[in-house]
C-alpha positions in Angstrom: 71.9 -135.4 -186.7 70.1 -134.4 -190.0 70.1 -130.8 -188.8 73.8 -130.9 -188.2 74.5 -132.5 -191.6 72.3 -129.9 -193.2 74.1 -127.1 -191.5 77.5 -128.6 -192.5 76.4 -129.0 -196.1 75.1 -125.4 -196.2 78.4 -124.2 -194.8 80.4 -126.1 -197.4 78.3 -124.8 -200.2 78.8 -121.2 -198.9 82.6 -121.7 -198.7 82.7 -123.2 -202.2 80.7 -120.3 -203.6 82.9 -117.7 -201.9 86.1 -119.5 -203.3 84.6 -119.8 -206.8 83.6 -116.1 -206.8 87.2 -115.0 -206.4 88.8 -113.1 -209.4 91.5 -114.8 -211.5 95.0 -114.2 -210.1 96.2 -110.8 -211.0 92.9 -109.7 -212.6 91.9 -106.0 -212.1 88.7 -105.6 -210.1 86.1 -103.0 -209.8 87.7 -102.0 -206.5 90.5 -100.5 -208.4 90.0 -96.7 -208.6 91.0 -96.8 -212.3 87.9 -98.9 -213.0 85.6 -95.9 -212.5 87.9 -93.0 -213.3 86.4 -90.0 -215.1 82.9 -91.2 -214.3 80.6 -89.2 -212.1 78.6 -91.0 -209.4 75.5 -90.6 -211.5 77.3 -92.1 -214.5 78.5 -95.0 -212.4 74.9 -95.8 -211.4 73.8 -95.7 -215.0 76.6 -98.2 -215.9 75.5 -100.5 -213.0 71.9 -100.4 -214.3 73.1 -101.7 -217.7 73.6 -98.5 -219.8 76.5 -98.0 -222.1 77.9 -94.7 -220.9 80.0 -92.6 -223.3 82.1 -90.5 -220.9 84.0 -88.2 -223.4 83.2 -87.2 -227.0 84.9 -83.8 -227.0 86.2 -82.6 -230.4 90.0 -82.3 -230.5 90.2 -79.1 -232.6 93.9 -78.7 -232.3 94.6 -82.3 -233.3 92.4 -82.0 -236.3 90.2 -84.8 -235.2 88.4 -86.5 -232.4 89.5 -86.6 -228.7 89.9 -90.0 -227.1 86.3 -91.3 -226.6 85.9 -93.2 -223.3 83.1 -95.7 -222.6 82.0 -97.8 -219.7 79.7 -100.8 -219.9 79.0 -104.2 -218.2 79.1 -107.6 -219.8 77.0 -110.3 -218.4 79.7 -113.0 -218.5 82.8 -113.6 -216.4 86.0 -111.8 -217.2 87.8 -114.7 -218.9 84.9 -115.2 -221.3 84.6 -111.5 -222.1 88.3 -111.3 -222.7 88.3 -114.4 -225.0 85.7 -112.9 -227.3 87.2 -109.4 -227.3 90.5 -110.9 -228.5 88.8 -112.5 -231.5 89.6 -109.4 -233.5 89.4 -111.2 -236.9 85.7 -112.0 -236.3 84.5 -108.4 -235.9 82.8 -108.3 -239.2 80.5 -111.1 -238.1 78.6 -108.6 -235.8 79.6 -105.0 -236.6 77.4 -103.5 -239.3 79.9 -101.2 -240.9 82.5 -103.9 -241.4 82.3 -105.6 -244.7 85.4 -107.8 -244.4 88.4 -108.5 -242.1 91.4 -110.5 -243.0 93.9 -111.9 -240.5 97.3 -110.9 -241.7 99.5 -112.1 -238.9 99.1 -113.5 -235.4 101.7 -114.2 -232.6 101.5 -114.8 -228.9 101.5 -111.1 -228.1 99.8 -109.4 -231.1 97.9 -109.8 -234.3 97.4 -107.7 -237.5 94.0 -107.5 -239.1 93.0 -105.8 -242.3 89.6 -104.1 -242.2 87.3 -103.1 -245.2 84.6 -100.7 -244.0 81.9 -98.9 -245.8 80.6 -95.6 -244.4 78.3 -93.2 -246.2 79.2 -94.8 -249.6 83.0 -94.4 -248.8 85.0 -97.6 -248.8 87.9 -97.5 -246.3 90.7 -100.0 -246.0 93.2 -100.1 -243.1 95.3 -102.5 -241.0 95.3 -102.6 -237.2 97.9 -104.1 -234.9 96.2 -105.4 -231.8 98.3 -106.1 -228.7 97.3 -107.7 -225.4 98.3 -108.4 -221.9 96.5 -111.6 -220.9 97.5 -111.2 -217.2 95.7 -107.9 -216.9 92.8 -108.7 -219.3 93.8 -105.7 -221.5 94.1 -105.2 -225.2 95.1 -102.1 -227.2 95.6 -101.2 -230.8 96.9 -98.8 -233.4 97.3 -98.6 -237.2 99.9 -100.8 -238.8 102.4 -98.1 -240.1 103.7 -100.4 -242.9 100.3 -100.4 -244.7 98.8 -97.7 -246.8 95.8 -96.9 -244.5 92.8 -94.8 -245.4 92.8 -93.5 -241.8 95.3 -90.9 -240.6 95.2 -92.1 -237.0 93.6 -94.8 -235.0 94.2 -96.0 -231.4 92.1 -97.7 -228.7 91.9 -100.1 -225.9 89.7 -102.5 -223.9 90.3 -102.8 -220.2 88.3 -105.4 -218.3 87.6 -105.5 -214.6 86.2 -108.4 -212.5 82.9 -107.7 -210.8 81.7 -111.3 -210.0 81.6 -114.6 -211.8 78.8 -113.4 -214.1 79.6 -109.8 -214.7 82.6 -107.8 -216.1 83.1 -104.1 -216.2 84.5 -103.0 -219.5 86.3 -99.7 -220.2 86.8 -98.9 -223.8 88.6 -96.0 -225.5 89.1 -95.0 -229.1 90.4 -92.1 -231.2 90.0 -92.0 -235.0 91.1 -89.4 -237.5 90.4 -89.8 -241.2 92.7 -88.5 -243.9 92.2 -85.1 -245.4 90.6 -86.2 -248.6 87.8 -88.0 -246.8 84.8 -86.0 -245.7 84.6 -85.2 -241.9 81.0 -86.7 -242.0 82.7 -90.1 -242.4 84.6 -89.5 -239.2 81.5 -88.4 -237.4 79.7 -91.6 -238.6 82.6 -93.8 -237.4 82.7 -92.2 -234.0 79.7 -90.2 -232.7 76.9 -91.6 -234.9 77.7 -95.3 -235.1 79.6 -95.9 -231.9 76.6 -96.6 -229.6 75.3 -99.2 -232.2 78.7 -100.7 -232.5 79.2 -101.1 -228.8 75.7 -102.6 -228.4 76.7 -105.2 -231.0 79.9 -105.9 -229.1 77.9 -106.4 -225.9 75.5 -108.8 -227.7 78.4 -110.8 -229.0 80.1 -111.1 -225.6 76.9 -111.8 -223.7 75.9 -114.6 -226.1 79.4 -116.2 -225.7 80.2 -115.3 -229.4 77.0 -116.6 -230.9 75.4 -113.3 -231.9 75.9 -112.3 -235.6 74.5 -109.4 -237.7 71.9 -110.2 -240.4 73.5 -111.8 -243.4 76.7 -112.8 -241.6 
């Protein structure tokens, strides 16, 4: 009798664990081919081992700036929690070193506009970004607010999250940034190639600590 009850309990626990491990309705999963696109098998293994893999940093010579940089990494939280923290765009200065100040200008159900004050190599940059999101697909994307006098010539980017299991989320990130002509190209290099790995690591710490991680002095 006890053995039968034990087997029944074990079966129920297994069933509950399987049900609870299901992705949220409509959420993209790592079984989607787009989750791993443009990554070699070796790069995929590096991502699964916990590395932040930068897939593309080719210089866009014809465009006068940087090509779209693409990144893959894994967060050690579920997809809903990762997405919640990624959407807190007006709190980025709490954990990103180069960000001195961010000001929430406007927020609606489908987008927000945030003004950023950034210091790079003694240069102070000011720009506004319109972030948009698709909650059903756990995706957010952004571009410069064209109504503001931005110190950047071009900025675009995205986060696309993919369900792995209840404790892990694959994150695909992309960004392209071009500074205006009067700003040294070294500033652009610092914002992208030099500082990007450090910035992404700060994002991962923020997400993995459920929003608790902050940079020194924040």
